[in-house]
C-alpha positions as CSV (number, residue, x, y, z in Angstrom):
1,M,75.8,47.7,88.0
2,V,77.0,44.4,89.5
3,K,76.2,41.1,87.8
4,A,75.6,38.2,90.1
5,A,77.4,35.1,89.1
6,Y,79.3,32.1,90.6
7,S,76.6,31.3,93.1
8,R,77.2,28.4,95.4
9,D,76.1,25.0,94.1
10,T,72.9,24.1,96.0
11,T,71.5,21.4,93.7
12,P,68.5,19.6,95.5
13,G,69.6,16.3,97.1
14,T,73.2,17.3,97.4
15,S,75.2,19.2,100.1
16,P,76.4,22.7,99.1
17,R,79.8,22.7,97.5
18,T,82.5,24.5,99.5
19,R,84.0,27.2,97.4
20,I,87.5,28.5,98.2
21,L,88.2,31.8,96.6
22,V,91.9,32.7,96.1
23,A,92.2,36.4,95.2
24,G,95.6,36.9,93.6
25,G,97.9,34.7,91.5
26,G,101.3,35.7,92.8
27,Y,103.6,33.9,95.3
28,V,100.9,33.3,97.9
29,G,98.0,32.8,95.6
30,M,99.7,30.3,93.3
31,Y,101.6,28.3,95.9
32,T,98.5,28.1,98.2
33,A,96.3,26.9,95.3
34,I,98.9,24.3,94.3
35,R,98.9,22.8,97.8
36,L,95.2,23.0,98.2
37,Q,94.6,21.0,95.0
38,Q,97.0,18.4,96.3
39,K,95.6,18.2,99.8
40,L,92.0,18.3,98.6
41,K,92.4,16.0,95.6
42,R,89.6,13.6,96.6
43,E,87.2,16.4,97.6
44,L,87.8,18.1,94.3
45,E,87.2,14.9,92.3
46,R,83.9,14.3,94.2
47,G,82.8,17.8,93.6
48,D,82.6,18.7,97.3
49,V,85.1,21.5,97.0
50,E,85.8,24.1,94.3
51,I,88.8,26.3,94.1
52,V,88.5,29.5,92.2
53,V,91.6,31.6,91.5
54,V,91.0,35.2,90.4
55,S,94.2,36.8,89.0
56,A,94.8,39.9,87.0
57,E,97.5,38.1,85.0
58,P,97.3,34.4,83.9
59,Y,100.8,33.8,85.2
60,M,102.9,34.1,88.3
61,T,106.1,36.1,87.9
62,Y,109.2,34.9,89.7
63,Q,110.6,38.3,90.6
64,P,114.1,37.3,91.7
65,F,114.9,36.5,88.1
66,L,113.6,39.8,86.7
67,P,117.1,41.5,86.6
68,E,118.5,38.6,84.6
69,A,115.6,38.7,82.3
70,A,116.2,42.5,81.8
71,A,119.9,41.8,81.1
72,G,119.1,39.0,78.5
73,S,120.5,36.1,80.5
74,I,117.1,34.5,80.8
75,S,114.2,34.6,78.4
76,P,111.3,36.6,79.9
77,R,108.9,33.8,79.1
78,H,110.8,31.5,81.4
79,V,110.5,33.7,84.5
80,V,106.7,33.4,84.5
81,V,104.7,30.3,85.4
82,P,101.3,29.8,83.6
83,L,98.6,29.4,86.2
84,R,96.4,27.2,84.0
85,R,99.2,24.7,83.6
86,V,100.1,24.3,87.3
87,L,96.6,24.8,88.7
88,H,94.8,22.2,86.5
89,R,92.3,21.3,89.3
90,C,91.3,24.9,89.9
91,K,89.1,27.3,88.0
92,I,91.2,30.2,86.8
93,V,89.5,33.6,86.2
94,S,91.5,36.3,84.5
95,G,90.2,39.3,86.4
96,E,90.8,41.7,89.2
97,V,89.1,41.7,92.6
98,R,87.7,45.2,93.3
99,S,86.0,44.7,96.6
100,V,85.2,42.2,99.3
101,D,82.2,42.0,101.6
102,H,83.3,39.3,104.0
103,A,80.2,39.7,106.1
104,K,78.1,38.5,103.2
105,R,80.9,36.2,101.9
106,T,80.9,37.9,98.5
107,A,83.7,39.5,96.3
108,T,83.3,41.7,93.3
109,F,85.7,41.5,90.4
110,T,86.1,42.6,86.8
111,T,87.4,40.7,83.8
112,L,88.7,41.5,80.3
113,A,85.1,40.8,79.1
114,T,83.1,42.9,81.5
115,E,83.8,46.2,79.7
116,E,82.9,44.6,76.4
117,E,79.7,43.1,77.8
118,G,78.6,46.3,79.4
119,A,77.0,44.4,82.3
120,G,79.3,45.7,85.0
121,A,81.4,43.9,87.6
122,I,80.8,40.3,88.6
123,Q,79.9,39.1,92.1
124,I,81.1,35.7,93.4
125,R,80.1,34.0,96.6
126,Y,82.6,32.0,98.6
127,D,83.0,30.0,101.8
128,E,86.7,30.4,102.4
129,L,88.7,33.5,101.3
130,V,92.4,33.7,100.6
131,L,93.2,37.3,100.1
132,A,96.6,37.6,98.5
133,P,96.7,40.6,96.1
134,G,100.4,41.3,96.9
135,S,101.8,44.8,96.6
136,V,102.2,47.7,94.1
137,S,104.9,50.2,93.6
138,R,104.8,53.1,96.1
139,T,105.4,56.4,94.4
140,L,105.8,59.9,95.8
141,P,104.5,63.2,94.3
142,V,107.8,63.8,92.6
143,P,107.4,66.2,89.6
144,G,107.8,64.4,86.3
145,L,107.9,60.9,87.9
146,A,104.6,59.7,86.4
147,E,105.6,61.0,82.9
148,Y,109.2,59.9,82.6
149,A,110.0,57.1,85.1
150,I,109.6,53.3,84.8
151,G,109.2,50.8,87.6
152,F,110.8,47.4,88.0
153,K,108.3,45.0,89.4
154,T,106.8,43.2,86.5
155,V,108.2,41.2,83.6
156,E,106.7,43.8,81.2
157,E,108.7,46.5,82.9
158,A,111.9,44.4,82.8
159,I,111.5,43.8,79.0
160,G,110.7,47.5,78.4
161,L,113.7,48.6,80.4
162,R,116.0,46.4,78.5
163,N,114.8,47.6,75.1
164,H,114.9,51.2,76.4
165,V,118.6,51.0,77.5
166,I,119.7,49.5,74.2
167,E,117.7,52.1,72.3
168,Q,119.3,54.9,74.2
169,M,122.7,53.6,73.2
170,D,121.4,53.6,69.6
171,I,120.4,57.2,69.9
172,A,123.7,58.2,71.5
173,S,125.6,56.4,68.7
174,S,123.7,58.2,65.9
175,T,123.1,61.7,67.2
176,R,125.4,64.7,66.5
177,E,124.2,66.6,69.6
178,P,126.5,66.2,72.6
179,A,123.7,67.1,75.1
180,L,121.4,64.5,73.7
181,R,124.2,61.9,73.7
182,D,125.1,62.6,77.3
183,A,121.4,62.4,78.4
184,A,120.9,59.1,76.5
185,L,123.9,57.6,78.2
186,T,122.9,58.7,81.7
187,F,120.8,56.1,83.7
188,V,119.4,57.0,87.1
189,V,118.1,54.2,89.4
190,V,116.2,55.3,92.6
191,G,116.2,52.8,95.4
192,G,119.1,50.9,97.0
193,G,117.2,47.7,97.9
194,Y,117.3,44.4,96.1
195,A,115.3,45.6,93.1
196,G,117.3,48.7,92.5
197,V,120.8,47.3,93.1
198,E,120.3,44.0,91.1
199,A,118.5,45.8,88.2
200,L,121.3,48.4,88.0
201,A,124.1,45.8,88.3
202,E,122.7,43.5,85.6
203,L,121.8,46.3,83.2
204,E,125.2,48.0,83.6
205,D,126.8,44.7,82.9
206,M,124.8,44.3,79.7
207,A,125.3,47.9,78.5
208,R,129.1,47.7,79.2
209,Y,129.3,44.5,77.1
210,A,127.2,46.0,74.3
211,T,129.6,49.0,73.9
212,R,132.1,46.6,72.1
213,Y,129.6,46.6,69.2
214,Y,129.3,50.5,69.0
215,H,132.2,52.2,67.2
216,N,131.7,55.5,69.0
217,I,130.6,54.4,72.6
218,K,133.1,53.4,75.2
219,P,132.3,51.8,78.6
220,E,133.4,55.0,80.4
221,D,130.9,57.0,78.4
222,L,128.1,55.3,80.3
223,K,127.0,57.0,83.5
224,W,125.0,55.0,86.0
225,V,123.7,56.7,89.1
226,L,122.2,54.9,92.1
227,V,120.2,57.2,94.4
228,E,119.4,56.0,97.9
229,A,117.7,58.0,100.7
230,S,119.3,56.2,103.6
231,N,123.0,55.8,104.4
232,R,123.4,52.2,103.2
233,I,122.2,49.8,100.5
234,L,121.1,46.2,100.7
235,P,120.5,46.4,104.5
236,E,119.3,42.7,104.6
237,V,122.9,41.4,103.8
238,G,124.4,43.3,106.7
239,E,126.5,46.5,107.1
240,E,129.8,44.8,106.1
241,M,128.4,43.2,102.9
242,G,126.5,46.4,102.1
243,K,129.8,48.4,102.2
244,Y,131.4,45.8,100.0
245,A,128.6,46.1,97.5
246,I,129.1,49.9,97.4
247,R,132.8,49.4,96.8
248,E,132.1,46.9,94.1
249,L,129.7,49.2,92.3
250,R,131.9,52.2,92.5
251,A,134.8,50.2,91.2
252,R,132.7,49.7,88.0
253,N,132.3,53.5,87.7
254,I,128.8,53.5,89.1
255,D,128.0,56.7,91.0
256,V,126.4,55.6,94.3
257,R,124.6,58.6,96.1
258,L,123.7,57.8,99.7
259,D,121.5,60.1,101.9
260,T,120.1,61.5,98.7
261,R,116.6,61.8,97.3
262,L,115.1,62.4,93.9
263,D,113.4,65.8,94.0
264,S,112.2,66.1,90.4
265,C,112.7,64.5,87.0
266,E,110.7,67.1,84.9
267,N,111.9,67.9,81.4
268,R,114.2,64.9,81.5
269,V,116.4,66.4,84.2
270,A,116.9,64.4,87.4
271,V,117.2,66.9,90.3
272,L,118.7,65.4,93.4
273,S,118.5,66.6,97.0
274,D,122.3,67.2,97.0
275,G,121.8,69.9,94.4
276,S,122.9,67.8,91.4
277,R,121.1,68.2,88.1
278,L,121.5,65.2,85.8
279,P,120.0,65.4,82.2
280,T,118.8,61.9,81.6
281,R,116.3,60.0,79.5
282,T,116.1,57.0,82.0
283,V,114.8,57.1,85.5
284,V,114.1,53.7,87.1
285,W,111.9,53.9,90.3
286,T,112.4,51.1,92.8
287,A,112.1,53.1,96.0
288,G,109.4,51.1,97.8
289,V,106.1,49.2,97.6
290,K,102.7,49.4,99.3
291,P,99.8,47.0,99.9
292,A,97.5,46.5,97.0
293,P,94.6,49.1,96.9
294,V,91.9,46.4,97.0
295,L,92.6,45.8,100.8
296,A,91.1,49.2,101.5
297,A,87.9,48.1,99.7
298,T,87.2,45.3,102.1
299,D,85.5,45.1,105.5
300,L,88.5,43.3,107.0
301,P,90.7,44.8,109.7
302,L,93.9,46.6,108.5
303,N,96.9,47.9,110.5
304,E,98.3,51.4,110.3
305,R,100.3,50.5,107.2
306,G,97.3,49.2,105.3
307,R,98.0,45.5,105.7
308,L,95.6,42.8,106.9
309,K,95.8,42.1,110.6
310,C,96.6,38.4,110.8
311,T,97.2,35.8,113.5
312,A,100.1,33.4,113.6
313,E,97.8,30.8,112.1
314,L,97.4,33.1,109.1
315,T,93.8,33.8,109.7
316,V,92.5,37.4,109.5
317,E,91.9,38.7,113.0
318,G,88.2,38.7,114.0
319,A,87.1,37.3,110.6
320,E,86.3,33.6,110.4
321,H,87.1,31.8,107.1
322,A,89.4,34.7,105.9
323,W,93.1,34.0,105.3
324,S,96.1,35.9,104.1
325,A,99.9,35.8,103.9
326,G,102.8,37.5,102.1
327,D,102.9,41.2,101.3
328,A,99.3,41.9,102.1
329,A,99.4,40.4,105.6
330,A,100.8,41.6,108.9
331,V,101.8,38.2,110.4
332,P,103.3,38.1,113.9
333,D,106.8,36.7,114.1
334,V,106.7,34.1,116.9
335,T,110.5,33.5,116.5
336,A,111.4,37.1,117.3
337,E,112.8,38.0,120.7
338,E,111.0,41.4,120.8
339,P,107.2,41.1,121.3
340,G,105.0,42.6,118.6
341,T,107.5,41.9,115.8
342,E,105.9,41.1,112.4
343,C,107.3,38.8,109.7
344,A,109.0,40.8,106.9
345,P,106.7,40.7,103.9
346,N,109.3,39.3,101.5
347,A,109.2,36.2,99.3
348,Q,111.2,34.0,101.7
349,H,108.4,34.3,104.2
350,A,105.6,34.3,101.7
351,V,106.5,31.0,100.1
352,R,106.9,29.3,103.4
353,Q,103.7,30.8,104.8
354,T,101.7,29.2,101.9
355,K,102.5,25.7,103.1
356,V,101.0,26.5,106.6
357,L,98.2,28.5,105.1
358,A,97.0,25.6,102.8
359,E,97.3,23.0,105.5
360,N,95.4,25.2,107.9
361,I,92.5,25.7,105.4
362,V,92.3,22.0,105.0
363,A,92.4,21.4,108.7
364,S,89.7,24.0,109.2
365,L,87.5,22.2,106.6
366,R,88.1,18.9,108.4
367,G,87.6,20.3,111.9
368,Q,91.3,19.8,112.9
369,P,93.5,22.1,114.9
370,L,95.5,24.8,113.1
371,Q,99.3,25.1,113.0
372,T,101.3,28.2,113.9
373,Y,103.6,29.7,111.3
374,A,107.2,30.0,112.7
375,H,110.2,30.5,110.5
376,K,113.4,32.3,111.5
377,Y,114.9,34.4,108.8
378,V,118.0,32.6,107.6
379,G,119.7,35.3,105.6
380,S,119.9,37.0,102.2
381,V,121.8,36.8,98.9
382,A,122.0,39.4,96.1
383,S,123.5,39.5,92.7
384,L,125.8,42.3,91.6
385,G,126.0,41.3,88.0
386,L,127.6,38.4,86.2
387,H,129.8,36.4,88.5
388,K,129.5,38.9,91.3
389,G,127.3,38.9,94.4
390,V,127.0,39.3,98.2
391,A,125.5,36.9,100.7
392,H,124.8,36.7,104.5
393,V,123.4,33.3,105.2
394,Y,123.3,31.5,108.6
395,G,125.8,34.1,109.9
396,R,128.3,33.3,107.1
397,K,129.3,36.1,104.8
398,L,130.2,35.5,101.2
399,K,131.1,37.8,98.3
400,G,132.1,37.6,94.7
401,Y,131.7,34.4,92.7
402,P,130.7,32.1,95.6
403,A,127.8,34.5,96.6
404,W,126.7,34.8,92.9
405,L,126.7,31.0,92.5
406,M,124.7,30.7,95.7
407,H,122.2,33.3,94.4
408,R,121.7,31.3,91.2
409,T,121.5,27.9,92.8
410,Y,119.1,28.9,95.5
411,H,116.7,30.7,93.2
412,L,116.8,27.9,90.6
413,S,115.8,25.5,93.3
414,R,112.9,27.8,94.2
415,M,111.6,28.3,90.7
416,P,108.3,26.5,90.3
417,T,107.9,23.5,88.0
418,F,110.7,21.3,86.5
419,N,109.9,22.7,83.1
420,R,111.0,26.2,84.1
421,K,114.0,24.9,86.0
422,A,115.2,23.0,83.0
423,R,114.7,25.9,80.6
424,I,116.6,28.4,82.8
425,L,119.5,26.0,83.4
426,A,119.7,25.4,79.6
427,E,119.8,29.1,79.0
428,W,122.5,29.7,81.5
429,T,124.5,26.9,79.9
430,L,124.1,28.3,76.4
431,S,124.9,31.8,77.6
432,G,128.3,30.5,78.8
433,L,129.0,29.1,75.3
434,F,127.7,32.0,73.1
435,K,127.8,35.8,73.2
436,R,125.2,37.9,75.0
437,E,122.2,39.1,72.9
438,I,122.1,42.9,72.5
439,V,119.0,43.2,70.3
440,S,116.3,45.7,71.1
441,L,112.8,44.8,70.2
442,G,111.1,47.9,71.4
443,S,108.7,47.9,68.4
444,L,107.0,44.9,69.9
445,E,105.4,47.3,72.4
446,H,103.4,48.8,69.5
447,P,103.0,46.1,66.8
448,R,100.4,47.9,64.8
449,A,102.5,51.0,64.1
450,E,103.7,49.9,60.7
451,F,100.3,48.8,59.5
452,E,98.7,52.0,60.7
453,L,101.2,53.9,58.7
454,A,100.7,51.7,55.6
455,A,96.9,52.1,55.9
456,G,97.2,55.9,55.8
457,G,96.7,56.5,59.5
458,V,99.0,58.2,62.1
459,P,100.7,55.6,64.3
460,S,100.0,56.3,67.9
461,R,102.8,56.0,70.4
462,P,101.8,53.7,73.2
463,L,101.5,54.8,76.8
464,A,103.8,52.0,77.9
465,R,106.7,53.9,76.2
466,R,105.9,57.4,77.3
467,H,109.2,57.4,79.2
468,E,111.1,57.3,75.9
469,D,109.7,60.1,73.8
470,P,112.4,59.8,71.2
471,P,113.3,62.7,68.8
472,M,111.0,63.3,65.8
473,S,111.7,60.6,63.2
474,A,111.7,61.1,59.5
475,R,108.3,59.4,59.3
476,E,106.8,61.7,61.9
477,R,108.1,64.7,60.1
478,R,106.5,63.5,56.9
479,R,103.2,62.9,58.8
480,G,103.5,66.3,60.6
481,Q,103.2,64.5,63.9
482,A,104.9,65.8,67.1
483,P,107.4,63.5,68.7
484,G,105.9,61.3,71.4
485,A,102.3,62.2,70.5
486,R,99.7,60.2,72.2
487,P,96.0,59.5,71.4
488,P,93.5,62.1,72.7
489,G,92.6,61.5,76.3
490,A,95.8,59.5,77.1
491,S,97.7,60.7,80.1
492,G,100.3,59.3,82.6
493,A,99.1,57.7,85.8
494,P,99.3,60.1,88.8
495,S,102.1,59.5,91.3
496,G,101.1,58.4,94.8
497,A,101.2,60.8,97.6
498,A,101.6,58.4,100.5
499,P,104.8,58.5,102.6
500,E,107.6,56.5,101.2
501,D,108.2,53.0,102.5
502,R,111.8,52.4,101.9
503,E,112.5,49.1,100.2
504,G,114.2,46.6,102.4
505,E,114.3,49.0,105.4
506,G,111.1,48.3,107.2
507,P,108.5,45.5,107.8
508,D,106.3,47.0,105.1
509,A,108.9,47.3,102.4
510,P,109.2,44.0,100.5
511,A,111.5,44.3,97.6
512,P,110.7,42.6,94.3
513,G,112.9,39.6,94.1
514,T,113.6,39.2,97.8
515,E,113.1,35.5,98.2
516,K,116.5,35.3,99.7
517,G,117.4,32.5,102.0
């Protein structure tokens, strides 16, 4: 059952209020809404226009800083921007758009309260639609992937992965079983794009630093493996810088496997296409993304890759009053020499597209001509850990400390709000004066466990940590509970069966944290 709500304001004696619905609170959704509330300030004050932002999370995650958040260089709270703080003239709805009927100018969404209310989804009417749901991780039907792997696209995953890596070192330090120790100290990262390389480099840096505080773990005991299906990594920085990155990683004893795929990770054994079998308790999947599923639940035109067909003015083809940009949109690149080329759906284009998108919506409301989005890709930068990086910007190639400094400077300048910029800069300054934090707070993922045990119940292990499945603890043995037990009916999410879209290797493969410029 769908509950009707958010109808247009048609109070007698007044003209109908124009409602702009922004579906999504990521790069495109937040930046577009910020510019709309600036451009339409007078209309918003008079009540002629209303901006409604529907977002599954009440914050925008600045993904380029996720690797540093995972490594402990930045507090996870400072890589997210609260939508209610920056969009003070907009109405924020914490929910998820499920479908769009643009012919009727309606969208259906659910919120945290709809299940409790039992009244079904909510329907909202709109006049202008900005569809910006972003992308989700693309998985393959790899046996064991859903049960044991973890992604690296959200701040929750970054925090969980940091806790997990430190906990594996704790397990390795305390176990008497060599096989368990080796598996705990083996970390497999699948995907050689920005997300995979930067996450691996930062976490390896952190883990190598942490070994100085373990009496029986040495840096050479750690085994990090990067699995990439193509013959290169970081294709955006060019072939030369990509080869340098491989040499840099291998010099740190990181095993880089090119032209290799993950065939299985069942029973905590990573089986690779080259025949290798790696017992491991950590598999990080960063091998690609795909458009958000909600796009398929609309009556708007999609291309063969499932993205919205858009014009250079960022309107959806053949659909008036519908707009899109970023990962969800197939926008023609008017600066490309080859006809039919589309803008790469990365954050560099997404943030710049929002400026044109907001101005075109305002121009449309005021009956003015629309602008064409045109931006030539200027280059890329990538971090390879503390004080190490690669860059290819405006034809110039940098490596080592200068590239790392450019990476930090650029992304600090792009971080929304002065508040977040100041906090991140302060944390970087303090990290240079004090030692790195190596504390694992994995228990935060299930805060009621202690109370459940004290109250006489059996603490359930959360699904968010199903990739850990640690050995049976003394408490579990006393309770007679199997290690890693989950509540009845809980199961891992199925892995996707769509063809892989390699991260950073095609127009439909935006890598988390690719606002490189």
